[in-house]
Every structure is written in structure tokens, then in C-alpha cells.
SEPA-697852 format. One record per residue: residue number from 1; x, y, z of N, C-alpha, C in turn. Coordinates in pm, whole numbers, always signed. Layout:
<nodes>
NODE, NUM, X, Y, Z, X, Y, Z, X, Y, Z;
...
</nodes>
This chain:
<nodes>
NODE, 1, -447, -25, -2726, -477, +107, -2653, -457, +216, -2735;
NODE, 2, -520, +313, -2726, -493, +441, -2798, -454, +549, -2709;
NODE, 3, -388, +648, -2815, -312, +721, -2725, -391, +781, -2602;
NODE, 4, -521, +845, -2624, -592, +903, -2502, -578, +792, -2383;
NODE, 5, -620, +673, -2387, -627, +587, -2302, -484, +576, -2246;
NODE, 6, -392, +572, -2317, -265, +560, -2246, -241, +696, -2150;
NODE, 7, -255, +789, -2186, -245, +927, -2117, -327, +920, -1989;
NODE, 8, -454, +886, -1995, -528, +870, -1879, -509, +773, -1774;
NODE, 9, -465, +666, -1834, -395, +546, -1743, -281, +604, -1676;
NODE, 10, -215, +707, -1708, -85, +752, -1616, -138, +837, -1499;
NODE, 11, -245, +871, -1511, -322, +978, -1392, -355, +859, -1267;
NODE, 12, -327, +920, -1152, -385, +823, -1022, -448, +938, -942;
NODE, 13, -529, +895, -886, -618, +975, -784, -564, +943, -647;
NODE, 14, -474, +1028, -560, -440, +1001, -447, -536, +1059, -347;
NODE, 15, -560, +1000, -224, -637, +1067, -135, -590, +1040, -9;
NODE, 16, -545, +1153, +50, -486, +1199, +156, -584, +1179, +296;
NODE, 17, -548, +1080, +366, -629, +1021, +503, -762, +1051, +470;
NODE, 18, -841, +994, +396, -991, +989, +380, -1055, +973, +472;
NODE, 19, -1157, +1019, +521, -1246, +1003, +635, -1338, +884, +612;
NODE, 20, -1430, +876, +510, -1503, +812, +471, -1498, +694, +397;
NODE, 21, -1520, +568, +390, -1482, +478, +273, -1601, +492, +182;
NODE, 22, -1697, +549, +197, -1798, +574, +69, -1733, +680, -14;
NODE, 23, -1665, +777, -2, -1620, +860, -79, -1464, +805, -149;
NODE, 24, -1417, +685, -100, -1322, +618, -173, -1393, +514, -285;
NODE, 25, -1487, +457, -255, -1589, +394, -358, -1627, +478, -477;
NODE, 26, -1683, +599, -423, -1726, +722, -544, -1616, +767, -598;
NODE, 27, -1491, +792, -522, -1393, +839, -621, -1353, +715, -717;
NODE, 28, -1343, +591, -674, -1331, +489, -753, -1356, +478, -900;
NODE, 29, -1513, +499, -847, -1648, +488, -982, -1581, +608, -1060;
NODE, 30, -1572, +729, -1020, -1545, +833, -1109, -1427, +815, -1189;
NODE, 31, -1354, +772, -1120, -1177, +733, -1215, -1238, +597, -1304;
NODE, 32, -1316, +539, -1299, -1319, +442, -1392, -1435, +490, -1514;
NODE, 33, -1524, +575, -1493, -1578, +650, -1566, -1495, +743, -1670;
NODE, 34, -1397, +799, -1600, -1320, +891, -1683, -1179, +825, -1737;
NODE, 35, -1192, +699, -1701, -1060, +624, -1765, -933, +641, -1674;
NODE, 36, -932, +714, -1559, -798, +724, -1477, -762, +601, -1440;
NODE, 37, -620, +598, -1412, -584, +469, -1411, -594, +388, -1251;
NODE, 38, -559, +475, -1170, -578, +383, -1042, -581, +496, -904;
NODE, 39, -604, +431, -782, -603, +523, -691, -522, +444, -582;
NODE, 40, -492, +589, -488, -371, +547, -378, -427, +609, -254;
NODE, 41, -434, +554, -148, -472, +608, -21, -361, +622, +51;
NODE, 42, -322, +735, +115, -226, +760, +230, -318, +767, +348;
NODE, 43, -287, +660, +427, -365, +631, +565, -346, +454, +553;
NODE, 44, -455, +433, +654, -438, +279, +699, -528, +209, +606;
NODE, 45, -478, +71, +559, -565, -18, +484, -708, -8, +524;
NODE, 46, -821, -44, +434, -975, -76, +467, -968, -152, +558;
NODE, 47, -1082, -136, +642, -1101, -261, +731, -1198, -341, +640;
NODE, 48, -1243, -468, +690, -1324, -564, +594, -1469, -470, +579;
NODE, 49, -1523, -439, +699, -1624, -349, +689, -1615, -202, +590;
NODE, 50, -1486, -133, +640, -1496, -39, +551, -1465, -89, +381;
NODE, 51, -1413, -170, +368, -1411, -229, +218, -1554, -250, +163;
NODE, 52, -1648, -315, +239, -1762, -339, +202, -1804, -204, +191;
NODE, 53, -1843, -122, +243, -1904, +15, +204, -1822, +84, +73;
NODE, 54, -1691, +69, +91, -1653, +152, -43, -1693, +57, -159;
NODE, 55, -1699, -79, -183, -1709, -126, -270, -1855, -123, -288;
NODE, 56, -1955, -78, -209, -2100, -39, -244, -2132, +90, -333;
NODE, 57, -2017, +190, -295, -2049, +282, -349, -1969, +295, -497;
NODE, 58, -1863, +210, -499, -1799, +206, -632, -1879, +138, -752;
NODE, 59, -1944, +63, -694, -2046, -34, -771, -1947, -152, -844;
NODE, 60, -2007, -242, -909, -1947, -349, -931, -1828, -321, -1027;
NODE, 61, -1867, -209, -1138, -1785, -187, -1249, -1656, -127, -1192;
NODE, 62, -1679, -92, -1090, -1533, -9, -1050, -1474, -68, -927;
NODE, 63, -1525, -164, -899, -1512, -249, -772, -1338, -271, -798;
NODE, 64, -1297, -324, -917, -1156, -363, -915, -1051, -274, -900;
NODE, 65, -1084, -123, -911, -1009, -37, -823, -998, -12, -703;
NODE, 66, -1130, -33, -622, -1115, -41, -505, -1021, -148, -477;
NODE, 67, -1025, -265, -480, -973, -389, -464, -844, -401, -475;
NODE, 68, -784, -304, -563, -651, -289, -605, -587, -138, -571;
NODE, 69, -663, -117, -441, -597, +11, -408, -483, -9, -309;
NODE, 70, -379, +95, -381, -258, +116, -298, -250, +185, -179;
NODE, 71, -163, +131, -54, -153, +228, +56, +4, +285, +75;
NODE, 72, -6, +376, +132, +98, +412, +199, +84, +499, +310;
NODE, 73, +186, +496, +403, +180, +571, +537, +208, +675, +548;
NODE, 74, +276, +741, +439, +323, +900, +416, +300, +939, +308;
NODE, 75, +256, +1071, +303, +277, +1161, +148, +390, +1139, +67;
NODE, 76, +473, +1190, +146, +639, +1177, +50, +653, +1078, -16;
NODE, 77, +621, +936, +38, +641, +813, -1, +531, +795, -121;
NODE, 78, +422, +839, -91, +300, +818, -187, +337, +878, -368;
NODE, 79, +403, +1014, -340, +414, +1078, -468, +554, +1070, -498;
NODE, 80, +621, +987, -435, +758, +1003, -455, +803, +932, -634;
NODE, 81, +702, +861, -673, +757, +806, -814, +654, +908, -910;
NODE, 82, +600, +1019, -888, +496, +1078, -973, +614, +1174, -1028;
NODE, 83, +579, +1195, -1185, +660, +1329, -1219, +590, +1468, -1181;
NODE, 84, +475, +1476, -1157, +398, +1577, -1143, +268, +1556, -1040;
NODE, 85, +298, +1642, -923, +165, +1637, -830, +54, +1735, -824;
NODE, 86, -62, +1735, -867, -137, +1845, -877, -251, +1844, -753;
NODE, 87, -211, +1928, -685, -298, +1957, -537, -434, +2031, -565;
NODE, 88, -550, +1973, -532, -692, +2031, -523, -722, +2101, -393;
NODE, 89, -749, +2234, -402, -755, +2310, -272, -862, +2413, -296;
NODE, 90, -991, +2382, -177, -1051, +2541, -194, -1010, +2643, -151;
NODE, 91, -917, +2646, -49, -885, +2787, +39, -782, +2857, -30;
NODE, 92, -805, +2980, -68, -725, +3056, -105, -675, +3140, -4;
NODE, 93, -539, +3224, -53, -448, +3298, +36, -309, +3309, -12;
NODE, 94, -226, +3411, +21, -88, +3447, -14, -20, +3298, -37;
NODE, 95, -26, +3241, +46, +58, +3092, +39, -11, +2957, -19;
NODE, 96, -143, +2997, -84, -226, +2897, -146, -302, +2935, -232;
NODE, 97, -220, +3033, -321, -259, +3082, -463, -274, +2975, -528;
NODE, 98, -408, +2955, -624, -416, +2840, -700, -349, +2895, -837;
NODE, 99, -276, +2805, -911, -248, +2820, -1038, -297, +2794, -1165;
NODE, 100, -407, +2735, -1123, -497, +2645, -1266, -645, +2646, -1220;
NODE, 101, -713, +2648, -1312, -839, +2633, -1291, -881, +2492, -1367;
NODE, 102, -991, +2416, -1324, -1006, +2289, -1399, -991, +2271, -1549;
NODE, 103, -1012, +2365, -1591, -1035, +2377, -1758, -915, +2382, -1801;
NODE, 104, -808, +2432, -1748, -682, +2458, -1825, -586, +2327, -1751;
NODE, 105, -636, +2251, -1683, -557, +2129, -1650, -482, +2063, -1735;
NODE, 106, -581, +2016, -1841, -530, +1923, -1938, -408, +1961, -2036;
NODE, 107, -454, +2095, -2050, -317, +2157, -2144, -179, +2174, -2038;
NODE, 108, -200, +2220, -1921, -79, +2223, -1813, +3, +2082, -1826;
NODE, 109, -87, +2005, -1772, -31, +1880, -1714, +21, +1777, -1854;
NODE, 110, -13, +1810, -1983, -8, +1727, -2112, +162, +1697, -2110;
NODE, 111, +258, +1810, -2111, +377, +1808, -2148, +426, +1648, -2054;
NODE, 112, +402, +1678, -1926, +478, +1591, -1815, +396, +1466, -1835;
NODE, 113, +265, +1481, -1875, +188, +1310, -1870, +261, +1263, -2017;
NODE, 114, +286, +1278, -2110, +333, +1215, -2237, +464, +1144, -2191;
NODE, 115, +517, +1187, -2101, +679, +1110, -2046, +630, +1051, -1912;
NODE, 116, +590, +1081, -1835, +561, +1027, -1697, +421, +1032, -1633;
NODE, 117, +403, +952, -1492, +284, +982, -1442, +263, +1089, -1339;
NODE, 118, +125, +1105, -1351, +77, +1231, -1277, -33, +1201, -1169;
NODE, 119, -9, +1261, -1050, -99, +1223, -959, -192, +1375, -916;
NODE, 120, -337, +1340, -906, -395, +1415, -855, -435, +1410, -699;
NODE, 121, -403, +1505, -628, -383, +1486, -463, -497, +1574, -402;
NODE, 122, -554, +1483, -336, -716, +1567, -259, -688, +1512, -139;
NODE, 123, -720, +1634, -20, -707, +1634, +96, -821, +1564, +203;
NODE, 124, -803, +1541, +315, -909, +1483, +391, -1043, +1563, +387;
NODE, 125, -1177, +1518, +431, -1286, +1580, +371, -1312, +1697, +462;
NODE, 126, -1265, +1705, +615, -1285, +1785, +685, -1187, +1898, +684;
NODE, 127, -1059, +1871, +644, -952, +1987, +630, -898, +2021, +530;
NODE, 128, -894, +1918, +453, -820, +1967, +282, -713, +1954, +313;
NODE, 129, -621, +2004, +232, -460, +1988, +186, -387, +2133, +302;
NODE, 130, -311, +2077, +353, -246, +2181, +423, -117, +2225, +347;
NODE, 131, -72, +2357, +420, +33, +2418, +328, +152, +2323, +307;
NODE, 132, +169, +2250, +392, +273, +2146, +398, +251, +2025, +298;
NODE, 133, +141, +1992, +278, +95, +1902, +194, +117, +1946, +41;
NODE, 134, +69, +2093, +10, +58, +2147, -104, +238, +2157, -145;
NODE, 135, +323, +2149, -51, +461, +2180, -98, +505, +2047, -172;
NODE, 136, +434, +1954, -170, +488, +1824, -261, +394, +1854, -422;
NODE, 137, +339, +1987, -417, +290, +2020, -529, +329, +2071, -629;
NODE, 138, +342, +2025, -780, +414, +2123, -860, +316, +2198, -917;
NODE, 139, +173, +2187, -877, +69, +2231, -961, -14, +2264, -858;
NODE, 140, -103, +2380, -851, -249, +2363, -753, -331, +2429, -841;
NODE, 141, -453, +2337, -804, -593, +2369, -878, -701, +2419, -778;
NODE, 142, -778, +2499, -795, -897, +2508, -740, -1044, +2529, -816;
NODE, 143, -1133, +2500, -771, -1285, +2457, -844, -1350, +2583, -807;
NODE, 144, -1392, +2653, -887, -1450, +2781, -866, -1608, +2772, -859;
NODE, 145, -1654, +2819, -687, -1768, +2795, -650, -1829, +2908, -632;
NODE, 146, -1950, +2932, -564, -2038, +3052, -502, -1937, +3097, -413;
NODE, 147, -1929, +3227, -380, -1836, +3273, -271, -1869, +3214, -108;
NODE, 148, -2000, +3208, -98, -2033, +3162, +29, -2017, +3041, +90;
NODE, 149, -1983, +2943, -17, -1956, +2804, +19, -1883, +2753, -88;
NODE, 150, -1729, +2741, -48, -1620, +2698, -143, -1615, +2516, -128;
NODE, 151, -1655, +2463, +0, -1591, +2329, -11, -1696, +2241, -77;
NODE, 152, -1610, +2153, -137, -1696, +2048, -192, -1666, +1912, -153;
NODE, 153, -1794, +1825, -156, -1761, +1708, -138, -1632, +1617, -184;
NODE, 154, -1569, +1535, -130, -1452, +1486, -232, -1472, +1416, -317;
NODE, 155, -1583, +1320, -343, -1603, +1271, -458, -1642, +1367, -574;
NODE, 156, -1723, +1471, -525, -1738, +1576, -649, -1626, +1648, -692;
NODE, 157, -1539, +1677, -605, -1430, +1724, -652, -1331, +1644, -752;
NODE, 158, -1334, +1518, -715, -1250, +1416, -788, -1324, +1405, -939;
NODE, 159, -1460, +1389, -927, -1525, +1408, -1054, -1507, +1541, -1134;
NODE, 160, -1508, +1634, -1114, -1502, +1760, -1199, -1351, +1766, -1221;
NODE, 161, -1272, +1703, -1165, -1126, +1728, -1234, -1092, +1638, -1333;
NODE, 162, -1165, +1512, -1287, -1119, +1380, -1392, -1219, +1433, -1516;
NODE, 163, -1304, +1497, -1518, -1388, +1518, -1618, -1319, +1617, -1712;
NODE, 164, -1261, +1704, -1635, -1205, +1803, -1714, -1083, +1775, -1803;
NODE, 165, -1008, +1660, -1710, -888, +1619, -1786, -939, +1527, -1903;
NODE, 166, -1034, +1473, -1883, -1099, +1372, -1981, -1132, +1447, -2123;
NODE, 167, -1213, +1546, -2077, -1254, +1615, -2173, -1144, +1714, -2244;
NODE, 168, -1058, +1760, -2174, -931, +1818, -2234, -852, +1759, -2287;
NODE, 169, -807, +1631, -2252, -696, +1528, -2336, -764, +1473, -2477;
NODE, 170, -915, +1470, -2455, -1004, +1413, -2583, -958, +1512, -2705;
NODE, 171, -1031, +1643, -2657, -1013, +1749, -2759, -868, +1773, -2813;
NODE, 172, -761, +1754, -2733, -618, +1780, -2773, -598, +1675, -2884;
NODE, 173, -648, +1542, -2839, -647, +1418, -2923, -720, +1384, -3039;
NODE, 174, -825, +1501, -3017, -920, +1507, -3168, -1037, +1395, -3135;
NODE, 175, -1055, +1360, -3013, -1193, +1240, -2996, -1318, +1315, -2918;
NODE, 176, -1290, +1444, -2873, -1420, +1508, -2805, -1542, +1479, -2862;
NODE, 177, -1550, +1477, -3020, -1700, +1473, -3029, -1745, +1343, -3095;
NODE, 178, -1633, +1240, -3078, -1672, +1129, -3103, -1778, +1038, -3034;
NODE, 179, -1861, +959, -3072, -1966, +898, -2998, -2084, +995, -2980;
NODE, 180, -2091, +1111, -2990, -2196, +1225, -2969, -2308, +1226, -3110;
NODE, 181, -2400, +1163, -3097, -2525, +1207, -3187, -2520, +1367, -3224;
NODE, 182, -2522, +1391, -3378, -2541, +1480, -3430, -2638, +1505, -3531;
NODE, 183, -2780, +1552, -3507, -2890, +1535, -3621, -2821, +1623, -3740;
NODE, 184, -2885, +1581, -3858, -2836, +1647, -3974, -2882, +1780, -3992;
NODE, 185, -2820, +1890, -4014, -2888, +2006, -4023, -2980, +2036, -4130;
NODE, 186, -3065, +2082, -4154, -3155, +2127, -4268, -3082, +2199, -4368;
NODE, 187, -3091, +2180, -4514, -3052, +2247, -4616, -3123, +2362, -4636;
NODE, 188, -3076, +2451, -4714, -3174, +2561, -4753, -3266, +2540, -4833;
NODE, 189, -3266, +2446, -4908, -3401, +2387, -4980, -3490, +2343, -4879;
NODE, 190, -3483, +2273, -4773, -3562, +2235, -4696, -3626, +2325, -4598;
NODE, 191, -3555, +2425, -4581, -3574, +2566, -4512, -3687, +2621, -4595;
NODE, 192, -3657, +2639, -4747, -3749, +2735, -4814, -3844, +2672, -4800;
NODE, 193, -3839, +2510, -4828, -3974, +2477, -4852, -4045, +2470, -4687;
NODE, 194, -4006, +2485, -4591, -4101, +2526, -4468, -4113, +2657, -4460;
NODE, 195, -4065, +2745, -4530, -4092, +2882, -4515, -4223, +2908, -4580;
NODE, 196, -4220, +2825, -4714, -4342, +2832, -4784, -4454, +2780, -4715;
NODE, 197, -4456, +2705, -4644, -4571, +2658, -4568, -4591, +2744, -4436;
NODE, 198, -4505, +2800, -4399, -4523, +2899, -4308, -4586, +3019, -4360;
NODE, 199, -4545, +3071, -4471, -4612, +3147, -4535, -4770, +3156, -4578;
NODE, 200, -4801, +3043, -4602, -4920, +3017, -4651, -5010, +3020, -4522;
NODE, 201, -4940, +2955, -4409, -5005, +2937, -4282, -5053, +3077, -4188;
NODE, 202, -4937, +3173, -4239, -4961, +3335, -4184, -5071, +3376, -4286;
NODE, 203, -5090, +3350, -4399, -5187, +3434, -4514, -5307, +3386, -4433;
NODE, 204, -5341, +3256, -4430, -5478, +3219, -4371, -5497, +3253, -4236;
NODE, 205, -5382, +3258, -4150, -5439, +3301, -4040, -5480, +3456, -4027;
NODE, 206, -5402, +3544, -4084, -5435, +3677, -4096, -5454, +3748, -4224;
NODE, 207, -5550, +3719, -4320, -5591, +3762, -4450, -5576, +3925, -4428;
NODE, 208, -5607, +3973, -4324, -5614, +4144, -4340, -5462, +4181, -4343;
NODE, 209, -5331, +4138, -4313, -5198, +4193, -4298, -5198, +4245, -4476;
NODE, 210, -5092, +4329, -4470, -5049, +4366, -4622, -4945, +4326, -4638;
NODE, 211, -4911, +4336, -4807, -4811, +4241, -4826, -4660, +4283, -4760;
NODE, 212, -4674, +4413, -4755, -4542, +4480, -4695, -4504, +4424, -4525;
NODE, 213, -4598, +4418, -4482, -4579, +4347, -4342, -4549, +4199, -4329;
NODE, 214, -4625, +4118, -4424, -4608, +3968, -4446, -4465, +3952, -4489;
NODE, 215, -4409, +4045, -4559, -4262, +4008, -4640, -4193, +4038, -4500;
NODE, 216, -4205, +4164, -4414, -4110, +4177, -4316, -4102, +4065, -4213;
NODE, 217, -4225, +4014, -4181, -4258, +3907, -4109, -4148, +3780, -4129;
NODE, 218, -4173, +3762, -4265, -4100, +3617, -4311, -3934, +3649, -4325;
NODE, 219, -3907, +3771, -4353, -3786, +3806, -4354, -3725, +3773, -4203;
NODE, 220, -3755, +3848, -4118, -3712, +3810, -3985, -3740, +3673, -3954;
NODE, 221, -3855, +3611, -3955, -3864, +3458, -3944, -3748, +3379, -4019;
NODE, 222, -3702, +3383, -4131, -3616, +3328, -4217, -3470, +3354, -4149;
NODE, 223, -3450, +3456, -4080, -3320, +3494, -4035, -3287, +3405, -3923;
NODE, 224, -3420, +3410, -3829, -3422, +3333, -3710, -3391, +3194, -3725;
NODE, 225, -3465, +3128, -3829, -3443, +2997, -3857, -3314, +2948, -3901;
NODE, 226, -3233, +3028, -3945, -3105, +3031, -3971, -3020, +3022, -3878;
NODE, 227, -3024, +3121, -3794, -2966, +3131, -3668, -2971, +2992, -3588;
NODE, 228, -3097, +2949, -3576, -3107, +2843, -3502, -3050, +2717, -3546;
NODE, 229, -3016, +2692, -3665, -2945, +2578, -3765, -3035, +2451, -3711;
NODE, 230, -3182, +2449, -3741, -3275, +2349, -3735, -3220, +2242, -3818;
NODE, 231, -3269, +2114, -3756, -3247, +2021, -3811, -3353, +1964, -3931;
NODE, 232, -3302, +1885, -3994, -3391, +1853, -4072, -3519, +1785, -4048;
NODE, 233, -3499, +1706, -3931, -3639, +1661, -3881, -3718, +1782, -3828;
NODE, 234, -3644, +1855, -3748, -3722, +1963, -3690, -3821, +2062, -3810;
NODE, 235, -3719, +2084, -3918, -3798, +2146, -4001, -3894, +2082, -4074;
NODE, 236, -3901, +1949, -4091, -4016, +1887, -4166, -4114, +1904, -4052;
NODE, 237, -4112, +1893, -3911, -4202, +1890, -3814, -4283, +2023, -3838;
NODE, 238, -4210, +2110, -3827, -4256, +2259, -3820, -4343, +2263, -3960;
NODE, 239, -4299, +2226, -4086, -4365, +2220, -4198, -4488, +2170, -4209;
NODE, 240, -4486, +2026, -4155, -4585, +1982, -4113, -4732, +2020, -4002;
NODE, 241, -4673, +2109, -3932, -4763, +2160, -3832, -4805, +2284, -3931;
NODE, 242, -4763, +2338, -3998, -4807, +2465, -4077, -4949, +2430, -4174;
NODE, 243, -4895, +2314, -4263, -4992, +2268, -4339, -5114, +2220, -4270;
NODE, 244, -5107, +2141, -4134, -5222, +2100, -4079, -5296, +2215, -4043;
NODE, 245, -5246, +2334, -3984, -5279, +2470, -3964, -5386, +2521, -4082;
NODE, 246, -5316, +2501, -4185, -5377, +2573, -4312, -5525, +2460, -4334;
NODE, 247, -5497, +2336, -4338, -5604, +2251, -4347, -5744, +2255, -4270;
NODE, 248, -5694, +2289, -4130, -5793, +2297, -4049, -5880, +2394, -4067;
NODE, 249, -5804, +2520, -4100, -5886, +2662, -4110, -5952, +2671, -4259;
NODE, 250, -5860, +2607, -4381, -5962, +2616, -4474, -6112, +2524, -4458;
NODE, 251, -6079, +2421, -4397, -6210, +2344, -4367, -6313, +2431, -4297;
NODE, 252, -6272, +2505, -4178, -6383, +2585, -4131, -6448, +2690, -4208;
NODE, 253, -6357, +2734, -4288, -6405, +2842, -4393, -6531, +2769, -4490;
NODE, 254, -6515, +2651, -4547, -6589, +2589, -4608, -6717, +2570, -4562;
</nodes>
């Protein structure tokens, strides 16, 4: 197990009295997507029917997290073993001032996460976390939204914070770019060859343009191509397209 997996495995999602089992299942799926270790519910254990609903939204991939749910009767007991509790809230105010945004979260919790477990605390869907609930939190985070509607679906909020943690910890661990396809950027030689084909196509399309105007157009075009950082494949496609234009127009003139 690598260091990133170890760190993510020390993070737990704590759902305070969730109202809908489907959200529990969706949160489990998100946690599994992002490598987060476990889920804990503050409230009564799921009934067989509610468990079935939660498993359905978790899908078979994250079913094990739902089946392994931990339950606590009280929030104080649920968070007692965590080194840090991060509360998520949408409501702002004098006593609810957020201390961080999602993008800052990984950097802020890393010193604690290296030595102990961290909980992400989410309140009930209808009310969120109260001031009393937030008193258990050492860090409060809010997800910026449009001003007219700040409330997010519970599973969506879990997804955003888990994603930001995964990305942030990955960057700090040097793994953010692993597994992402990056096409080879065209070399200056390949760009020059493409520009030659563009030049010929422009000459055929507009034989009346003067030499100075043509050079100006090509200079701007070359600058634009360099800013775009075209891939080798894109460069070849444009080059071939220009050649086809030239062949088509030369054929008509003949």
C-alpha cells in the first residue's frame, strides 16, 4: 500500500442522522471512488429495507462499505477517536465563519493526517450541522455556490470534499498526473512543415494577396500555433487538410 492510499484510508465520512438511505449509499460510492476508508452513521442502524436502498445506490463496488457501516448513538462518541473533525456547512454567520474552502482542505489536514485519523462530518439533509455540532470540529469548510441557493445534496457535498482531498493529497504526493493520457506535443520541425502546407494553401486560395500581407498572416498564425501547443497528431491532420485543399484547387484550375 502506497503513502497516498494510507493517508486516504485514515479519512472517514461521518453522517449525522441522515434522513435518506439512498444518500448513505451514494456517499459510500463516492468514498470508494476517492479511496476514503470508511463511513460512520450517527443514528439508528439501517433497517433491512433501508439497507437494500443504500446498497442499490452504492452499487456492488462500494457495497462492502455500506455493509461495514459503523453506528453511534451520539456525535460525541462518534468523533471521540479522531485526531481532527472537519465540519461541512453551507450556512455562514458570525458564529459559523468557515475556516477553509475545499481546495485548501488537503494542505490543512495533512499534518494531522500523517499521525492520526480525520473525520469529515456532514449534517442532516434538511438542517445541516448546528452550532452545537460544529463545536466538535477543529476545522470548518464551506463549498462556494451561487448566492441564491447554497444548499447541496448530501452525496454531492461528500463528493466535492472527497475529490478535493484526493486531488490535493495526490499533488502533494506527486501522483496527480499519473494515469492521465498526454499526447506528444508537436516539435518545431513538425510545426514548420505544417506551416509550409498552410502557406501553400493560402497562396492557392488568394493569389492576389501581396507578399507582405501573406507574411504578416503567417507570422500571426505561427504565433497562434505555438500558443496552442498542438499535438503531433493535430499538426499532421492540419497539414494533410491543407494539402488536400491545394490538390483540389489545382485540379479545378487545370
